[in-house]
C-alpha positions, 0 to 999 in steps of 0.5 A: 517501476511498479510491478504488475500482476495480471491473473489467469483467467481475471484479466485484472492488472494488479500492482504492490504499494507501500503503505507509509505511516503519517506520523513518522514516514515510514514506510511498515508495510508493503500491499497488493493492490488492484489498480483500475478504478480505484482509490488510495488506500487509507489503513490505521495500522500498528507502526512499530517505531512510534509503538502505536496505531495511527495512520497509513497512506498509500506510498508508491516506492520511489 
């Protein structure tokens, strides 16, 4: 179940999502994201398993 956070005065719902490496499949980073009107995150981050920078895509914890 995703964790929703409500910031007092802002009225924005935010949720924690995981960034998963597209090459190794490991979830390396947990980031907080605004949920209304946003696309899925796709960032180039460091993967410690492969020891190089790879594309990481948003993944919800299963």
